[in-house]
Each structure stands twice: as structure tokens, then as C-alpha cells.
TORVOVO-559396 format. One record per atom (N, C-alpha, C, O, CB): y, x, z. Coordinates in steps of 0.001 Angstrom, whole numbers, plus 500000, padded with zeros to 6 digits. Glycine has a CB too. Layout:
BEGIN
YXZ;...
This chain:
BEGIN
203129978620902557;204146977784901615;203914976304901926;202869975759901569;203886978053899922;204975975577902656;204733974370902924;204849973414901764;205177973740900623;205497974056903921;204549972204902175;204391971002900953;205920971064900100;205941971155898873;204116969119901786;206841971018900708;208216970872899896;208431972181899029;208710972133897831;209574970675900971;208279973335899736;208161974615898957;207395974503897822;207829974863896728;207612975673899707;206332974055897969;205251974164896983;205698973052895772;205501973323894588;203679973806897750;206230971957896137;206667971041895094;207804971692894305;207879971473893096;207116969678895699;208729972510894942;209824973076894353;209315974384893228;209969974707892236;210800973585895629;208159974945893604;207606975876892908;206810975199891514;206863975676890380;206693976644893917;206170974137891873;205557973431890844;206421972854889667;206047972731888501;204879972403891458;207688972511890205;208734971852889485;209328972932888662;209479972692887464;209777971146890406;209669974031889107;210216975109888351;209155975652887390;209585975948886276;210736976202889281;207835975838887616;206898976201886658;206845975356885492;206698975787884348;205676976255887217;206976974070885825;206915972858884780;208335973028883812;208385972941882585;206899971179885706;209471973298884766;210661973525883808;210500974846882881;210839974905881699;212039973672884703;210019975711883507;209867976954882431;208658976611881378;208649977165880279;209458978510883294;207773975802881703;206849975527880532;207492974691879491;207209974944878320;205574974822880982;208317973734879755;209086973007878857;209869973683878072;209898973519876853;209785972170879406;210610974546878738;211798975459878187;210989976156877136;211357976095875963;212575976588879357;209872976839877490;209003977817876625;208589977000875139;208410977617874089;207474978271877587;208489975699875249;208082974914874125;209444974560873153;209306974101872019;207326973537874719;210549974791873658;211755974538873007;212300975880872470;212835975910871362;212734973840873950;212190976859873139;212573978253872846;211676979488873332;210803979169874138;213880978423873420;211725980548873058;211298981684873718;211790982032875051;213006982028875237;211539982661872959;211034982316875945;211682982815877375;212190983987877301;211782984845876518;210776982916878521;213203984152878171;213953985612878473;212852986379879179;211904985850879760;215439985525879535;213066987638879074;212295988575879900;212386988110881442;211383988122882155;212874990094879696;213507987747881857;213696987227883309;213070986077883660;212759985848884829;215008986986883628;212821985217882629;212204984035882908;210834984064882888;210138983337883597;212605983117882123;210355984983881999;208915985347882184;208372986103883299;207184986066883620;208546986021881167;209287986808883896;208846987514885241;208849986183886227;207806985772886735;210043988890885814;209928985658886407;210043984461887186;208768983398887019;208383982758887997;211397983789886760;208292983289886026;207061982317885641;205857983015886286;205073982393887003;206805982119883892;205734984265886025;204657985089886520;204591985114888047;203533984919888645;204808986482885993;205722985354888641;205643985285890117;205433984190890708;204769984183891745;206630985684890676;205997982937890129;205914981731890530;204482981235890409;203995980749891430;206842980973889840;203751981286889331;202304981163889376;201546982015890231;200627981502890870;201809981333888168;201785983261890350;201026983933891266;201265983458892764;200301983424893528;201307985362891094;202254983170893100;202514982576894520;201934981222894682;201422980936895764;204039982466894832;201965980276893621;200985978986893665;199641979258893697;198891978618894434;201125978090892506;199245980154892963;197712980375892909;197209980963894302;196118980662894787;197312981443891665;198147981857894911;197475982529896316;197625981315897327;196761981147898188;198402984084896985;198804980400897217;198857979244898187;197591978398898054;196937977974899007;200139978334897930;197309978192896692;196122977138896488;194900977821896865;194082977103897441;195958976576894945;194617978879896705;193323979610897059;193148979614898589;192048979498899130;193334981142896504;194434979771899310;194286980070900776;193891978670901252;193008978565902103;195695980699901541;194519977551900729;194167976165901141;192749975841900982;192025975345901846;194940975179900382;192352976246899515;190956975904899384;189916976673900153;188829976171900437;190631975998898062;190222977755900448;189356978604901517;189414978048902805;188360978032903441;189816980073901680;190499977558903357;190471976936904474;189726975761904561;189044975536905561;191592976735904810;189784974973903604;188985973767903434;187516974070903436;186766973405904150;189355973065902163;187042975084902640;185670975270902725;185152975849903940;184045975536904378;185274976007901709;186001976779904565;185732977311905822;185414976199906994;184496976322907804;186929978166906175;186239975205906949;186355974144907767;185256972869907643;185094971935908428;187701973715907533;184590973150906434;183387972141906101;182188972363906833;181783973500907075;182965972196904655;181516971178907249;180208971153907826;179382970356906991;179731969204906734;180192970656909200;178207970886906483;177368970303905480;176065969794906355;175417970499907128;177001971438904243;175888968731906123;174776968043906446;173704967315905735;174021966298905117;175146967385907055;172480967708905747;171517967212904735;171178965762904940;171759965208905874;170238968030904766;170268965000904167;169938963780903951;169177963255905365;169187962084905745;169091963740902624;168545964328906029;167928964278907266;168740964250908516;168262964002909623;167121965300907326;169872964493908305;170991964735909430;170914966116910018;171553966339911046;170846963692910664;170157967111909436;170413968442909774;171582969195909129;171880969121907937;169278969116909520;172190969907910033;173220970693909431;172772971894908695;171943972672909170;174132971089910413;173338972050907499;172688973199906667;174113974006906068;174145974425904911;171537972499905259;175078974133906858;176248974898906511;175798976248906431;174865976669907116;177395974748907479;176450976954905596;176239978442905229;176423979309906339;177269978993907175;177166978916904154;175739980393906485;176180981325907709;177524981850907322;178341982014908228;175119982628908019;177818982101906236;179271982588906004;180314981697906474;181317982150907025;179545982807904568;180148980527906300;181160979295906601;181059979217908380;182081979254909065;180526977570905691;179705979109908966;179660979051910286;180426980257911025;181020980044912082;178268978973910629;180392981521910438;180821982712910848;182500982648910919;183165983141911831;180222983806909861;182990981993909853;184245981789909786;185021980729910845;186171980802911279;184371981441908492;184138979869911066;184245978804911939;184400979218913419;185248978753914179;183092977962911758;183317980310913787;183343981012914851;184631981639915199;185239981427916249;182415981865914750;185014982440914231;186250983212914351;187599982323914555;188639982850914952;186376984077913062;187523981199914311;188545980476914102;188575979590915670;189552978938916038;188341979608912620;187392979723916400;187151978834917587;186760977469917207;186915976579918043;188367978744918454;186284977200916079;185803975782915775;184292975646916156;183821974526916351;186008975424914185;183552976738916261;182179976779916655;182035977467918039;182723978409918434;181353977505915584;180989976822918743;180522977515919992;179118978217919912;178697978972920789;180474976486921120;178489977908918847;177161978364918801;177098979811918305;176012980380918199;176348977458917940;
């Protein structure tokens, strides 16, 4: 999901939220809200996972202390050569 599409999803989720405060949502609107929330969370989690996998952790002494799980993910992506 690109940035523009994500903004549309958030806008529609917010519209449905405000509508739900005014009246009860229809079954179709409830289903749409469920799908939009699911898509948003899936995209958010993928982006967050990507950010964590690309992170390198350095301690105060300058030694790399990145977790082995993150290192392995970085190797699979070709970001590490060790």
C-alpha cells in the first residue's frame, strides 16, 4: 500500500468512525470498516517489521549488538555480508 492509498484508507476509517457516532453503521459499513482496519494494520506491521529488520544497534562502547534474528533478516535482504 503506497502513501496515497494509506491516506485514503485512514480517511475512510475516520469517516466510518464519525458516522458510527451519529448513527449505527449498516452491516455493509461494518464489513468495510473491518476490511479497512485489517488492511491498515497489515500495512503498518509490514512497515514496522521492515524498520526493525533494517536497524543496527550499537552500544555505548561502539560495539554492534544487533540481535541475531535481525542480522539474519538483513543477510537475506543482502544488507549484510558477514
